[in-house]
C-alpha positions as CSV (number, residue, x, y, z in Angstrom):
1,M,20.0,-4.7,-21.9
2,F,20.3,-4.2,-25.6
3,T,23.7,-3.4,-27.0
4,L,24.2,-1.4,-30.2
5,D,27.8,-1.4,-31.5
6,I,27.9,1.3,-34.2
7,D,31.1,-0.3,-35.6
8,D,28.9,-3.3,-36.6
9,I,26.9,-0.9,-38.8
10,R,30.0,0.7,-40.2
11,S,31.5,-2.7,-41.1
12,L,28.2,-3.8,-42.8
13,A,28.1,-0.6,-44.9
14,Q,31.8,-0.9,-45.8
15,E,31.4,-4.5,-46.8
16,I,28.5,-3.7,-49.2
17,S,30.4,-0.7,-50.5
18,Q,33.4,-2.7,-51.4
19,K,31.3,-4.9,-53.8
20,G,31.1,-1.9,-56.1
21,T,27.5,-2.2,-57.0
22,D,25.2,0.7,-57.9
23,R,22.6,-1.1,-55.7
24,E,24.6,-0.3,-52.6
25,F,21.9,1.6,-50.7
26,E,19.2,-1.0,-51.6
27,L,21.4,-3.8,-50.3
28,L,22.1,-1.9,-47.1
29,K,18.4,-1.3,-46.6
30,T,17.7,-5.0,-46.9
31,K,20.4,-6.0,-44.5
32,L,19.4,-3.5,-41.9
33,N,15.8,-4.6,-42.1
34,E,16.8,-8.2,-41.7
35,K,19.1,-7.5,-38.8
36,Y,17.4,-4.7,-36.9
37,G,13.9,-4.5,-38.3
38,I,14.2,-0.9,-39.5
39,I,13.4,0.7,-42.9
40,L,15.6,3.6,-44.1
41,P,13.9,6.4,-46.0
42,N,14.8,6.5,-49.8
43,G,15.7,10.1,-49.6
44,L,18.6,9.3,-47.3
45,K,20.6,8.0,-50.3
46,T,20.5,11.3,-52.1
47,A,21.3,13.3,-49.0
48,A,24.3,11.1,-48.1
49,I,25.8,11.3,-51.6
50,E,25.1,15.0,-52.0
51,K,26.7,16.0,-48.7
52,F,29.5,13.4,-48.3
53,G,30.1,11.9,-51.7
54,D,29.1,8.4,-50.9
55,I,26.9,6.3,-48.6
56,A,29.3,4.2,-46.6
57,S,31.2,7.2,-45.0
58,S,28.2,9.4,-44.5
59,P,27.5,10.5,-40.9
60,I,23.9,11.2,-41.9
61,L,23.5,7.5,-42.7
62,Y,24.8,6.4,-39.3
63,E,22.8,9.0,-37.4
64,N,19.6,7.9,-39.1
65,I,20.3,4.2,-38.6
66,T,21.3,4.6,-34.9
67,N,18.1,6.6,-34.1
68,S,15.9,4.3,-36.0
69,I,17.2,1.3,-34.1
70,L,16.8,3.1,-30.8
71,R,13.2,4.0,-31.6
72,K,12.5,0.4,-32.7
73,K,13.9,-1.0,-29.4
74,V,12.0,1.6,-27.3
75,E,8.7,0.6,-29.1
76,E,9.5,-3.0,-28.4
77,G,9.6,-2.2,-24.7
78,E,13.4,-2.0,-24.2
79,T,14.3,0.3,-21.3
80,D,18.1,-0.2,-21.0
81,I,20.3,0.4,-24.0
82,L,24.1,0.5,-24.4
83,I,25.8,2.2,-27.4
84,R,29.4,1.4,-28.2
85,N,31.8,3.1,-30.5
86,P,29.9,6.3,-31.3
87,K,33.2,8.0,-32.3
88,A,31.7,11.5,-31.9
89,L,28.8,10.7,-34.2
90,Y,26.4,13.7,-34.2
91,R,22.7,13.9,-33.6
92,I,22.3,10.5,-32.0
93,G,19.6,10.0,-29.3
94,V,17.3,12.3,-31.2
95,L,14.1,10.3,-30.9
96,G,11.3,12.9,-31.2
97,Y,8.7,11.5,-28.8
98,L,5.9,13.8,-27.7
99,D,5.3,11.9,-24.5
100,P,8.2,10.8,-22.2
101,V,9.5,7.3,-22.8
102,E,11.2,5.1,-20.2
103,L,14.8,4.7,-21.2
104,N,18.2,4.4,-19.5
105,L,20.9,4.9,-22.1
106,T,24.7,4.4,-21.7
107,V,27.2,5.6,-24.3
108,E,30.7,4.3,-24.2
109,G,32.8,7.0,-25.9
110,N,32.4,10.5,-27.1
111,V,29.3,11.9,-28.7
112,G,29.1,14.6,-31.3
113,N,26.9,17.7,-31.7
114,F,23.3,17.7,-30.5
115,F,23.3,14.4,-28.5
116,G,19.9,14.0,-27.0
117,A,18.4,17.0,-28.8
118,F,14.6,17.3,-28.3
119,C,14.8,14.6,-25.7
120,N,11.7,13.6,-23.7
121,F,12.4,10.6,-21.4
122,N,12.3,9.3,-17.9
123,G,15.6,7.7,-16.8
124,T,19.3,8.5,-17.0
125,W,21.5,8.9,-20.1
126,T,25.2,8.5,-19.3
127,V,28.1,9.4,-21.6
128,K,31.3,7.8,-20.6
129,G,33.3,10.3,-22.6
130,H,32.9,13.9,-23.8
131,A,30.0,15.7,-25.5
132,E,30.2,18.3,-28.2
133,N,28.0,21.3,-29.0
134,G,24.3,21.4,-28.2
135,L,24.0,18.7,-25.6
136,A,20.3,18.1,-25.0
137,D,19.3,21.1,-27.1
138,K,15.6,21.9,-26.7
139,G,15.2,19.1,-24.2
140,Y,11.9,18.6,-22.5
141,C,12.5,15.9,-19.9
142,G,15.4,13.6,-18.8
143,K,18.6,13.3,-16.8
144,F,22.1,13.4,-18.3
145,V,25.4,12.5,-16.8
146,I,28.5,13.4,-18.8
147,D,31.7,11.9,-17.4
148,G,34.0,14.1,-19.5
149,L,33.6,17.7,-20.6
150,A,31.1,19.3,-22.9
151,T,31.7,22.0,-25.4
152,E,29.4,24.9,-26.3
153,L,25.6,25.4,-25.6
154,V,25.0,22.7,-23.0
155,G,21.3,22.7,-22.2
156,Q,20.5,25.4,-24.9
157,N,16.8,26.2,-25.1
158,N,16.2,23.8,-22.2
159,Q,12.4,23.7,-22.3
160,S,9.9,24.3,-19.5
161,T,6.3,24.1,-20.6
162,S,2.9,23.3,-19.1
163,Y,3.8,19.6,-19.5
164,S,7.6,19.6,-19.0
165,H,10.3,21.0,-16.6
166,G,13.3,20.8,-18.8
167,V,16.3,18.4,-18.6
168,D,18.7,17.9,-15.7
169,I,22.4,17.7,-16.6
170,L,25.6,16.9,-14.8
171,V,28.9,17.6,-16.5
172,R,31.8,16.3,-14.4
173,K,34.7,18.0,-16.2
174,G,33.1,21.4,-17.1
175,C,31.4,23.1,-20.0
176,M,32.7,25.6,-22.5
177,E,30.9,28.7,-23.7
178,R,27.2,29.6,-23.3
179,A,26.1,26.8,-21.0
180,M,22.3,27.0,-20.5
181,A,22.0,29.6,-23.2
182,Q,18.3,30.7,-23.6
183,A,17.3,28.1,-21.0
184,R,13.6,28.2,-20.1
185,G,13.9,25.6,-17.4
186,G,15.8,22.6,-16.2
187,N,19.1,22.4,-14.2
188,L,22.8,22.1,-15.0
189,V,25.5,21.2,-12.5
190,T,29.0,21.6,-13.8
191,F,32.6,21.8,-12.6
192,G,33.4,24.8,-14.8
193,A,31.4,27.0,-17.2
194,G,32.8,29.1,-20.0
195,F,32.3,32.6,-21.3
196,N,28.7,33.9,-21.6
197,S,27.1,31.0,-19.7
198,G,23.5,31.7,-18.9
199,I,23.1,34.1,-21.8
200,Y,19.4,35.0,-22.3
201,M,18.2,32.7,-19.5
202,S,14.6,33.0,-18.7
203,D,14.3,30.2,-16.2
204,G,16.2,27.2,-14.8
205,I,19.2,26.9,-12.5
206,L,22.9,26.7,-13.4
207,I,25.3,25.6,-10.5
208,N,28.9,26.1,-11.4
209,L,31.0,24.2,-8.9
210,G,34.2,25.0,-10.8
211,P,36.4,28.1,-11.1
212,P,34.7,31.6,-11.5
213,G,33.5,32.4,-15.0
214,E,33.4,35.4,-17.2
215,Q,30.4,37.4,-18.5
216,F,27.8,35.2,-17.0
217,G,24.1,36.0,-17.5
218,S,24.2,38.4,-20.4
219,G,20.6,39.3,-21.3
220,M,19.1,37.3,-18.4
221,V,15.4,37.8,-17.8
222,G,15.0,34.9,-15.3
223,G,16.6,31.9,-13.9
224,I,19.5,31.7,-11.4
225,I,23.2,31.1,-11.7
226,Y,25.1,29.9,-8.6
227,T,28.9,30.3,-9.0
228,R,32.0,31.0,-7.0
229,Q,32.9,34.6,-6.1
230,G,35.0,36.3,-8.7
231,T,32.6,35.6,-11.6
232,T,31.9,38.6,-13.8
233,T,28.5,39.4,-15.2
234,G,27.3,40.4,-18.6
235,K,24.9,43.3,-19.3
236,G,21.5,42.7,-17.7
237,A,22.7,40.5,-14.8
238,V,23.6,41.4,-11.2
239,I,25.4,39.6,-8.4
240,K,23.6,39.0,-5.1
241,K,24.5,37.2,-1.9
242,L,22.9,33.8,-1.1
243,D,20.0,33.7,1.4
244,D,18.3,30.8,3.1
245,N,16.0,30.2,0.1
246,D,19.0,29.8,-2.1
247,Y,20.4,27.0,0.0
248,E,17.1,25.2,-0.4
249,K,17.2,25.6,-4.2
250,I,20.8,24.4,-4.4
251,K,20.0,21.4,-2.2
252,N,17.1,20.5,-4.4
253,V,19.1,20.5,-7.6
254,L,22.1,18.6,-6.1
255,K,19.7,16.0,-4.8
256,I,19.1,15.0,-8.5
257,F,22.7,14.0,-8.7
258,E,23.3,13.0,-5.1
259,Q,24.4,9.4,-5.9
260,E,26.5,10.4,-8.9
261,L,28.4,13.0,-6.9
262,M,28.5,10.9,-3.7
263,I,27.5,13.9,-1.6
264,E,27.7,13.5,2.1
265,N,25.1,15.2,4.5
266,L,23.3,17.0,1.7
267,N,20.2,17.3,3.8
268,D,22.1,19.4,6.3
269,L,23.1,22.0,3.8
270,S,22.0,25.5,5.0
271,H,23.2,29.0,5.5
272,S,24.8,28.0,8.8
273,N,26.1,24.7,7.5
274,S,27.4,25.6,4.1
275,K,30.0,22.9,3.5
276,L,29.5,19.8,1.4
277,N,31.8,16.8,0.8
278,M,31.6,15.2,-2.7
279,T,33.7,12.1,-2.4
280,N,34.2,11.3,-6.1
281,I,35.9,14.6,-7.1
282,K,39.4,16.0,-6.4
283,H,38.2,19.0,-4.4
284,E,36.1,17.1,-2.0
285,E,34.9,20.0,0.2
286,I,32.8,22.7,-1.3
287,N,31.9,25.7,0.8
288,F,28.9,27.6,-0.5
289,K,29.9,30.6,1.6
290,E,32.3,31.2,-1.3
291,F,29.4,31.3,-3.8
292,E,27.1,34.1,-5.0
293,K,24.1,34.1,-7.2
294,I,23.6,35.9,-10.5
295,I,20.1,36.9,-11.5
296,A,18.4,39.3,-14.0
297,D,18.8,43.0,-13.2
298,S,15.2,44.0,-12.4
299,N,16.2,47.7,-13.1
300,N,16.8,46.9,-16.7
301,M,13.6,44.9,-17.3
302,H,10.5,46.5,-18.7
């Protein structure tokens, strides 16, 4: 496993900055090339100074360096990477591969906006902390496990195309507003989803195992939301009872995270056997008889 401690990069940048030379960026480029084998684009210097006033404190710098190192390691055949001390650094894990790469990634700490955006990988990316807005935005392929909570727009624009099915996401402590907004595929399992989750969904499945939500499914044209009774819907969405087919769909999504949730007897889940035990959460027993589904209102579709 390769370990990347982003504090090491911060220390290097600060050390060079303290020398007070106008060749700060050129020196940093040289050091990073020597240590990690990456080459920073020259335009990064201008962007860092214009947006943040200097180089050493610029999040743009650390975002670019982190992603460059990740890409370098993937191209060298590394399949297991650990990131330490992200400190809510945004747009990391944005690698831009057209074809899926093999990569298991673990992050110790909180990640900032758009972690894993445009992702396309086989493996599991685990965040041992919280995630901010836009987790896996426009993701094509991959599996995410967030140990903490996630803020707005989890799985936004989750992609489903002729060559991808979208990303699969587990958020253990719940999501804030607009989870799976404009999702075109993929799956999200969460222990709480905020206002307007499922807005403009056209495909994919959202399973909310937490408390009932408000205004789910506004503008839905496809996809399914499974949530506890008491959830309110937005315009364009309707509430229906679960049927046998729904239990199969729920089972198939939960199987993706069967190990992470330590689910007992998942294969037995059915309309007549609707209870599940998840031994790693406080509310161990979940009864899907207490759930309903939210889908697009076919009467409002043209």
